MIDO-971274 format. One line per field, with one value per residue (C-alpha): x, y, z. Coordinates in steps of 0.001 Angstrom, whole numbers, plus 500000, padded with zeros to 6 digits. Layout:
MIDO-971274
X	c(X;...)
Y	c(Y;...)
Z	c(Z;...)
This chain:
MIDO-971274
X	c(840520;840079;836529;836568;835047;835885;832740;833056;836822;838243;841615;844278;847204;849669;849346;849577;852541;854646;853819;854741;857857;859284;858341;860100;863225;863093;862809;865598;863472;865367;868769;870628;873722;875163;873654;872709;869820;870123;870826;868755;870550;869725;871988;870153;870991;872599;870677;872670;873335;871856;868609;865166;862551;860972;858522;861254;862701;859201;858697;862177;862247;858680;859596;862758;860794;858157;860896;862829;859724;858501;861880;862067;858701;859851;862576;865572;868055;866990;869515;868809;871855;871103;873489;874148;876398;878593;877474;880518;878996;875641;877061;879829;877240;875114;878078;879262;875783;875618;878985;877959;874937;877413;879511;882259;883567;885162;888314;888835;889294;891584;890625;890723;888460;885971;885920;885273;882128;881181;881435;879405;876718;876758;876385;873458;871532;873067;870858;867485;866482;867259;865092;862312;862445;861307;857988;857468;858032;861395;862829;866539;869155;869941;872910;874598;874175;877201;878458;880699;883226;883522;887109;886868;884939;887348;890298;888646;888367;892024;893182;891180;892607;896154;895486;893958;896826;899365;897461;897836;894111;894266;896149;896471;895928;895078;891700;888572;886159;882707;882930;880248;880747;878393;879776;883310;884207;884719;881894;881897;879982;877193;876703;875681;871982;871191;867931;866403;866020;864951;867992;869380;871777;873822;875267;878482;880656;884445;886362;888676;892315;893273;889650;888327;884721;884393;883377;883000;879880;879927;876869;877225;874974;877619;878832;880698;883255;884152;886785;888591;888488;891766;890581;887670;887165;885373;884867;887542;884860;882675;883072;881774;884948;887664;889191;889544;891572;894911;893814;893089;890222;889853;887966;885176;885540;889139;890638;892787;894181;893148;893645;890911;891502;889870;888590;886252;884529;882667;879024;878423;874651;874718;874548;876743;879019;881769;882842;884533;887214;887531;889644;889344;885548;884320;885380;885147;887010;889685;890164;890394;892910;895113;895014;895952;898264;896194;896696;894354;892869;890777;888595;886577;887301;886180;882999;881919;883041;885297;889031;891811;892341;888906;890110;886510;883901;886398;884679;881218;879223;879229;875514;875671;878731;876755;874171;876845;878755;875599;874881;878447;878266;875055;876586;879506;877274;878914;875726;874027;870927;869615;867672;865486;866462;865953;869201;870691;872347;874151;873207;874932;873077;873810;873490;871475;874034;874797;877972;881070;883535;886928;890494;891743;894352;892325;892530;890866;890022;890294;886954;887163;888819;886450;883360;883890;883355;880610;878725;879168;877518;874461;874295;874657;871945;874184;872847;869237;867555;863881;862335;864476;864298;867096;869652;869703;870415;873079;874719;874854;876572;879048;880029;880606;882108;884426;887183;885802;886932;887217;888698;886590;887711;886160;887219;884448;885093;887825;891044;893064;896015;898663;901594;903634;907377;909373;910457;906744;906843;904319;903876;900641;900441;897958;899474;901968;904346;904214;904730;907724;909241;908873;910337;913351;914160;914719;916608;918934;919660;920604;922635;920479;919308;916109;912803;910906;907145;907296;908559;905496;902022;898889;896648;893957;891154;888756;887365;883993;881333;880483;884050;883089;879539;880646;882328;879223;878107;881653;882675;879527;880618;884284;885197;888249;889673;889151;887700;887598;885410;882179;879794;881377;881630;877979;876154;878142;877118;873750;870552;868459;869175;866275;867166;866191;867028;868719;871650;872022;875400;876418;876121;874761;877185;880151;879211;879159;882613;884038;882448;884005;887372;887739;885694;885345;881593;878923;877598;873934;871747;868829;868471;864880;864576;861696;860047;860148;857416;855386;852263;848918;849464;852847;855299;858316;857855;860202;860526;860765;857353;855821;854030;855644;853763;855603;855875;855658;852483;851038;851888;850261;847103;846742;848925;852145;850208;847885;850768;852634;849551;849005;852581;852492;849079;850488;854172;855009;858772;860572;857488;856900;854427;851627;851045;847655;846982;843637;845637;846837;843231;842378;845147;843771;840274;841711;843214;839834;838189;840523;839872;836107;836334;838201;835610;832836;834539;835380;831729;830573;829773;830964;828887;828909;825129;825091;824469;827085;824966;825713;826394;829043;831036;830810;831944;834878;836050;835755;837719;840446;840900;840743;843537;845537;845108;846181;849203;850301;849771;851780;854728;854814;854414;857197;859392;858900;859118;855531;855072;852169;850343;850925;849315;846319;845919;845617;843457;840873;841084;840453;838003;835923;836273;836836;834925;832184;831319;832833;832001;828457;828179;829115;827839;825299;821914;821804;822100;822660;825779;828190;829454;833004;834356;833049;834464;837842;837914;837183;840057;842426;841501;841951;845303;846526;845396;847140;850391;850200;849489;852068;854989;852770;850941;853122;851482;847774;848510;850632;847927;845124;847305;848262;844576;843195;844567;846768;850451;853496;856161;858565;855992;855290;853599;856820;858659;855738;855761;854210;851043;851414;847780;847106;845308;842936;842713;839015;839434;838448;835132;834494;835332;833051;830180;830528;830910;827593;826023;827343;825898;822521;822639;823612;820898;818194;819394;819234;815776;814566;815894;814369;811009;810951;810901;812058;815530;814360;811172;811462;811182;810539;813044;812650;815618;815720;819272;821636;823741;821281;823994;825514;822246;821421;824809;825403;821865;821924;824452;822083;819117;820879;822281;819460;816558;815223;812292;813330;815109;813105;814684;812348;812585;810627;810577;807597;805681;804366;807503;810587;813686;816964;819703;822708;825265;823229;820535;817112;816012;812295;810942;807122;805833;802808;803985;802374;802503;804653;807101;807294;807892;810569;812311;812219;813660;816503;817235;817292;819631;821978;822017;822899;825687;827134;826912;828916;831432;831751;832360;835235;836849;836555;838053;841051;841493;841446;844112;847427;849491;847801;848323;852000;852852;850582;851738;850176;848355;846805;845533;844188;842290;840686;839675;838188;836293;834850;833729;832173;830321;828966;827686;825968;824345;823095;821476;819825;818537;817164;815363;813653;812670)
Y	c(301626;298401;297072;294362;291137;292504;291593;287900;287784;286035;286694;284197;284643;282201;283791;287293;286510;284977;287819;290652;289049;288577;292180;293487;291517;292642;296296;295838;297432;295427;296605;299186;301198;304078;307474;310748;309223;308069;304315;301778;298453;294983;291946;288638;286139;283750;280454;277231;275960;272680;274400;274560;277108;276486;278465;280345;281542;282547;284765;286252;287086;288376;290917;291903;292342;294488;296752;297031;297718;300372;302150;301946;303707;306303;307374;305536;303723;300324;297502;293981;291742;288005;285094;281676;280171;277153;275397;273199;270515;270202;270258;267777;265423;265727;264964;262065;260506;261081;259354;256497;255875;255480;253046;255602;256318;259639;258023;256201;259372;262372;265752;267195;264403;265010;268773;268166;266230;268938;271749;269726;269235;272944;273997;271609;272154;275172;277843;276193;278245;281570;280584;279637;283096;284533;282724;284669;287956;288834;291926;291149;292618;289244;290677;291082;287418;286278;282933;282615;280433;282467;283714;287286;286267;283380;285765;287977;285036;284130;287738;288176;284952;286111;289585;288302;285834;288631;290642;287732;286959;283548;280707;276925;274969;271612;272250;270438;271112;269995;267114;265959;262178;262147;265202;264207;267778;270206;272596;275994;276388;278172;275180;272973;272953;271850;270026;268574;264819;261823;259821;257493;257980;254834;254213;252223;250517;251025;248533;250153;249101;247169;247040;243611;243781;247569;250006;253672;254373;256907;258171;258771;259347;257968;254544;253939;256570;254512;252889;256254;257045;258199;259285;259654;263110;264128;267494;268303;269131;266086;264151;260944;260559;262265;258913;257927;260940;259801;256186;254185;252415;250231;251039;248456;245714;246663;247043;250083;251515;255181;257719;259256;263011;266075;269089;271957;271636;268536;268994;266863;267045;265449;261685;260200;263228;261373;262252;259873;261918;261300;264195;263126;263203;266061;269718;269989;266708;268063;271139;268913;266743;269734;270907;267463;266449;263421;261171;261589;258406;258968;255887;257111;257160;260264;258465;257706;254068;252714;252474;250198;252359;251329;247695;246446;246516;247956;249082;249276;252510;254543;254008;250287;250072;251835;249046;246332;247912;248239;244542;243629;245782;244039;240606;241467;243030;246421;248351;249504;251064;253020;256252;257996;261657;264607;266246;268565;266972;268808;268095;269180;272119;270687;266885;266508;263985;263933;265981;264516;266647;265870;266950;268178;270392;273163;276773;279413;283107;285241;286995;289307;292283;291980;291649;294754;297432;295306;295384;299142;299984;298017;299567;303024;302101;302733;299300;298816;295494;295042;294054;295653;292613;290949;293477;291651;288311;289900;291635;288441;286547;289316;289717;285962;285320;282332;281904;280688;277297;278133;274937;272147;268675;268831;269190;271483;275044;277656;275793;277152;279171;277494;275512;273031;272500;269310;270512;270784;274578;276410;279536;281460;282622;283111;280568;277701;279860;282686;280214;278704;282141;283081;279774;280039;283600;282208;279193;281523;283503;280258;279095;276011;274316;275793;273954;272881;272707;269038;270031;272039;270715;272812;272325;269816;271550;274222;277208;277282;278380;281360;282613;283594;284771;287107;289137;289098;292800;293873;291132;291260;294789;293710;295887;293803;293639;297359;299445;302536;300988;302952;300177;299740;303480;303961;300938;300236;300317;298795;299887;296914;293266;290803;287486;284868;285075;281671;283095;286230;284895;282707;285552;288911;289496;288341;290574;293546;292545;292205;295459;297440;295681;296318;299456;301057;301020;298446;296845;297832;300193;297944;294229;293011;289596;287473;284770;281033;279663;277148;275181;276235;274107;275684;273054;274255;273326;270585;267757;265262;266245;266471;269655;271998;272620;272936;276704;276326;274274;277009;279596;277437;277036;280489;282742;284470;287517;285331;283495;286739;288161;284906;284932;288592;288628;286805;287732;290523;291064;288680;286653;283184;282861;280324;279459;278242;277542;279303;282553;282007;281395;284691;286305;284810;286029;289490;289417;288350;291204;293655;292103;292230;295869;296579;294709;296732;300076;299075;298241;301796;304098;307711;310233;314029;314212;312214;314131;314331;313923;315414;312063;311287;314420;313627;310028;311150;313597;310875;308174;310659;311441;307752;307052;310014;308770;305240;306574;308516;305485;303311;305720;305434;301653;301155;303462;301106;297932;297021;295247;293064;296089;298022;295244;295183;298947;298452;295368;297317;300333;298245;295639;297855;301465;301228;298113;297749;301445;303826;301858;301400;305131;306117;303130;304310;302669;299610;300623;304290;306332;307852;311426;311602;313553;310927;308148;309867;310359;306645;305721;308100;306668;303134;304095;305447;302308;300068;301980;301704;297983;297162;296198;293557;292260;293148;291053;291898;295568;295717;293969;296314;299438;298685;298106;301276;303439;302876;302721;303145;300449;300849;302050;300065;300522;299364;302496;304839;306935;306238;308394;311455;312577;315627;314974;317847;319298;318384;314762;313410;315284;313895;310342;310622;311900;309152;306577;307677;307570;304021;302974;304397;302460;299228;299723;300235;297172;295137;296595;295248;291781;291649;292945;290785;293788;293800;295292;297780;298818;302586;303621;306924;307746;310201;311051;312756;314109;316759;316215;317593;319102;315636;314092;317178;317120;313388;312017;311630;308773;306943;307622;305912;302840;302228;303033;305787;307821;310820;311714;313983;315509;315702;317264;314690;310905;309036;307363;304293;303327;301638;303609;302358;303839;305166;306780;309691;309540;307897;306628;305971;304052;304373;301260;299036;296076;292664;290478;288026;290788;291921;288354;287769;290994;290039;286571;288004;290593;287907;285737;288659;289572;285976;285894;289183;288074;284923;286995;289442;286561;285243;288700;289189;285737;286695;290055;288379;285860;286943;284925;286681;290123;289352;288063;289961;293143;296394;296959;293478;294166;297538;295822;293418;296307;298123;294976;294789;298416;297996;294873;296607;299480;297112;295245;298500;299487;296085;295950;299482;298658;295695;297712)
Z	c(747708;745753;746031;743362;744790;748197;750126;749290;749651;752740;754320;753150;755576;754005;750600;752075;754352;751613;749197;751527;753010;749511;748722;751842;750919;747289;748325;750947;753674;756329;755144;757156;756285;758320;757494;759195;761165;764750;764846;766718;766888;768153;767880;767905;770656;768176;768141;767913;764410;765655;766528;765025;765966;769380;771493;773356;770042;768946;771984;771981;768280;768163;770850;768969;765746;767471;768850;765594;763466;765892;765869;762074;761862;764405;761977;763423;761230;762531;762283;763518;763129;762774;763125;764607;767253;766475;769715;770352;772558;770791;767251;768008;769496;766339;764061;766251;766060;762307;761820;764120;761901;759027;761051;761725;765231;766076;767456;764157;762083;762258;763659;760129;758873;761650;761047;757356;758304;760841;758294;755800;758448;759299;755652;755183;758425;760185;758631;759195;762199;760505;757551;759944;761549;758212;758545;761766;759927;761485;759806;760273;757967;756439;754517;757893;758975;760991;762294;765351;763486;760302;759736;761063;764183;764783;764504;767116;769530;769064;769452;772665;774143;773393;774767;778005;778417;778033;780644;783077;783129;781431;783100;782935;786110;787665;789236;790246;787397;786280;783819;781394;780926;777944;776156;777280;778112;780952;781826;783464;786747;784859;782552;785482;786295;789853;790524;793651;793065;795093;796130;798758;801645;802251;805731;805162;807790;807688;809831;812412;812642;815760;816919;816160;814983;815470;812757;812013;809938;807109;805176;801418;798419;796027;797223;793936;795001;798081;795861;795656;799394;800985;804461;806859;808373;811579;813271;815934;818497;817871;821148;819546;817509;819588;820481;816801;815625;814197;813928;810778;809099;806017;802830;802504;799871;798904;802436;801669;804934;805346;808194;810322;810308;811866;809903;810762;807366;808610;809598;812721;812084;808616;808369;811060;811375;809451;805905;803469;801711;797954;796584;792952;792927;795123;795188;798974;799465;797118;799310;802416;800564;799753;803371;804766;801881;800983;797999;795016;793479;790339;789786;786772;783060;781115;780013;783585;783661;786421;785633;786922;790022;791274;791587;791388;788593;786103;782890;784484;784217;787445;788093;787364;789623;792364;792411;792306;795193;797282;796690;797721;800840;801857;801230;803528;806190;805608;804816;807969;806382;803396;803889;801267;800851;798539;797499;794875;791837;789024;785406;782216;780656;777194;777450;780686;781961;785697;786090;787718;789687;788176;788760;785419;783758;782122;780954;783129;782851;785978;786350;789358;787634;784685;786869;789032;786327;784730;788030;788389;785039;786141;789605;788041;785485;782506;781637;782726;783368;782518;784847;787540;789825;787849;789042;792393;790743;788554;791503;793570;790771;789969;793617;793956;790543;790077;787522;784198;782917;779208;777717;776271;775232;771779;768148;766875;767988;768280;768945;771845;770420;772575;771173;773232;772798;773359;776821;777870;777874;775709;773630;773125;769513;766691;764273;764366;762311;764858;767723;765943;765333;769010;770161;767862;768931;772420;771044;769147;772294;774035;770980;770612;767383;766025;766288;763175;762701;763657;767107;768121;768946;769291;772326;771279;773180;771960;773781;775498;773008;775218;774765;771237;771905;774724;771944;769705;769835;768957;766541;764361;763372;762989;765962;766865;763368;762675;765525;763288;760585;759815;760941;764346;764921;763959;765427;768612;771386;770549;772248;773376;774056;774289;775863;778436;782162;782117;780109;782214;783426;780472;778028;779188;782069;780008;777074;779439;780718;777201;776061;778896;778595;774854;774119;777583;776943;777785;774577;775093;777080;778042;778708;778282;779927;778731;780796;780208;777947;779936;779127;780590;783719;784382;783082;781102;777465;776317;773807;776659;778070;774606;775635;773118;769875;766570;765951;762178;762492;764714;762049;759364;761438;762989;760746;761775;762956;765019;766697;767403;769100;771004;772325;773335;774991;778002;778134;780598;780854;783177;784046;782677;779850;780385;776755;775622;771952;772326;772547;768977;767977;769648;767594;764389;765301;765862;762350;760950;762863;761161;757773;758219;759296;756072;754017;755643;754985;751423;750746;751452;748559;749045;747095;747168;747446;750682;753910;756650;759775;763174;764820;762166;763012;766717;766160;764008;766634;769303;767387;766483;770170;771100;768610;769914;773484;772505;770580;773652;775866;773467;773578;777353;777296;774756;776831;779780;777625;778502;775185;776274;777694;774473;772453;774818;774395;770633;771006;773023;770710;767599;768867;771152;770116;766377;765334;767958;768250;765726;762581;763864;764583;761024;759030;756392;756162;753902;750262;751141;750212;752725;752670;751174;754172;756579;754414;754205;757990;758497;756163;757903;761296;759969;758437;761780;763598;761073;761498;765290;765008;762320;764630;766254;763157;760168;757460;757679;758348;755183;753148;754244;754144;750553;749672;751278;748484;745430;746405;744233;744031;746909;749423;752569;755900;757547;756380;757020;760191;763573;763903;766114;766611;768766;772035;772868;776361;776691;775580;779010;778897;775410;776514;779561;777423;774815;777566;779069;775606;775085;778443;777372;774103;775883;778527;775896;773955;777155;777889;774541;775421;778890;777604;774469;772145;768538;768163;765550;767309;767720;771369;773114;775887;778766;780996;784354;784458;785721;782576;780076;777839;777212;776079;774035;772272;771893;771898;768116;768490;770836;768572;765681;767426;769919;767500;769721;768440;770537;773771;776057;779157;782169;785616;787674;787802;786295;789106;787292;785332;786775;785617;784222;786392;784446;786738;788230;785560;785472;782079;781474;778500;778513;776739;777273;779354;779679;782781;780809;779960;783602;784813;782170;783174;786863;786192;784134;786797;789508;787448;786809;790515;791456;788876;790127;793769;792957;791002;793924;796301;794131;793995;797765;798312;796173;797912;801322;800254;801833;799334;796406;797968;798660;795178;792773;791049;792348;789061;789264;792791;791649;788824;791287;793581;790578;789568;793073;792940;789477;790599;793710;791572;789118;791975;793482;790165;789697;793277;792995;789748;791450;794507)
């Protein structure tokens, strides 16, 4: 162990973190190649190339790193595959804005010119987030970094599209889809986020034909779509409107004549019981339009402005047009009233724009046949969800799955491999050359002139970004290009996936579908779903709210280890994380605690002539069993993915057992040597603790582990083994005995405080007990830490001395007391009783709260019940001591 300048040395995390990360890279400790070991594989949820590290990434990747480091130390061939997603909508928006700043508009340049700019942007900025993950300590195999638009992965996307088309699962159709007017692209149903918002319900009068001065009133939240109305619908059994069925009304402001029809879809209880039918701008209206063969009038341009078909306010944005139409309706006495309501509005998951339903010719993937086997593997627990509650959400979605709109009106992405011919027919093929060959084979059969390359045009759209990432666990190992390659055969299927619940459908479900479709195996065994990172008052962290700290600044301030601990201390699987920066400070303090423990141990001087005292042997046996117990507990917690609980197990072991008690038990007197066997046992215990802690705090554990004893080049804690200490059968008896001894020490220390005695004043102690063997065997520990002159076991209580009650034992300390000391003791006792009574009241209030009991986890309720019991026992002891 190096001791040079150690006592004065302070821990410098930035220096240490940079040093060891470079060392790990240099020694290729993260690299994985197939061998005889059992593989443990994780594929990273590929962050967008537009992205920079945020708190969600911090949580997700910290958990992945903890899992991969633990498995590496358990002897698995651990492989963590990193990579990025091309993020069609987000990246195109970035490039469009960048070009606009240069005075260039997308529609002024060619597709090839735009893609040149996009690739340049990607090469300059696309790898930022992966570099940032290194600051966190992520042990990815960086040599395996993949990108969803690199050639092999792009080929896989094209091949899968062609295959699914040939199987009859991909089709082109005119359907009502979700349209993003800001991103100028179609969206799948899963890319629409519905929020409850405050809005208005407008009651609009439609003049009736041949009924001078009479109206039918319709309620709508979107008066701008009035200009696309083609009918008014009422329920067939609504007596209020029976007499109007088959008659006509006029669209306000533009006086278009429209029929009044009957349809059972109409809800007589909503609004006025009348529905304005606008097939081009509402999915339900579209279905009614198909049933009644109504005309479709699309009044909106792709960017959300009104077009010529609207007749009024052409070129105005939809929301501006809404206000103008409302004003016009009021001017013409056609607006009966406006009612404030709360209703659900869909927003684009990518741009946050209000989504427009739009009738559009798009490409779709039939999902039902893919979803059925993907649901079965989850129900049969071939794929397990952690926590289990998400299986219900997953099942509901899979049983109600809709066809997936997979085309996007963008230039950045995987271009749809469809080629159109002059007669408007099309061919699905990998390249223009292949499409031309297929087309001309048919032309030859029909004795027609062959087409040339100028005669075919590729579909201008690209595929939904998720259409590439659903192939990720297969494509990162080139499983489509060459399913027999060694990597794919060895690493697939992977073991664990760590991701966020909000992409359970976008990504997780679809990956399971693709895995079963193309390998007959699901792509992973376990799906660990993290919670959402929220601020300490429960708001989701976002740039808009300004409540999200910069992760790199947190790392600079609190160290990577400190931030990792801070994130994990409050992140049970599937539950939202209420992040408080003080947790990172707690993590940093924990690192400092470790460092100070190391400094203390390193300052001791082992010498052969030093005595190994009885209490040292006892303490060593106790800490070895404590470590063994914690190691066993950790194995169970990792098996259940209770990562936060596992960290707390180590936190208590290190802070309480090792630092607060064990080191004090064995610490030599100032200036005195320590016996070499005791010193070696301390180092071995510390070594085991560091190895257990390494997956959570990789940097400081490596630094101390390397310092404890000289290491050869190429050694590292990260490739050492997880400790497997042996837990003895009588460990519970040992723990109970030491626990009682600790209570005795704490009670005597408190006695000194309440009686204004010097901490090092040696005291005589007499104990009336039925546990005489414990005090006889372990009393030496108490004598050292509590400065006890001697412990004498007695059969009867002392009449003139108030005892300290420890479990079933009465402890007497016969000292000369003054009135002042007695009064001080009484006041402190009274204050403690009042504090405990208030605390008890708060616990009882919580336990009587039905909402708490209904929502809290069983273990949380058990903890509260235990707290109540502990408090009652403490109160009983204090009240007895006063009486």
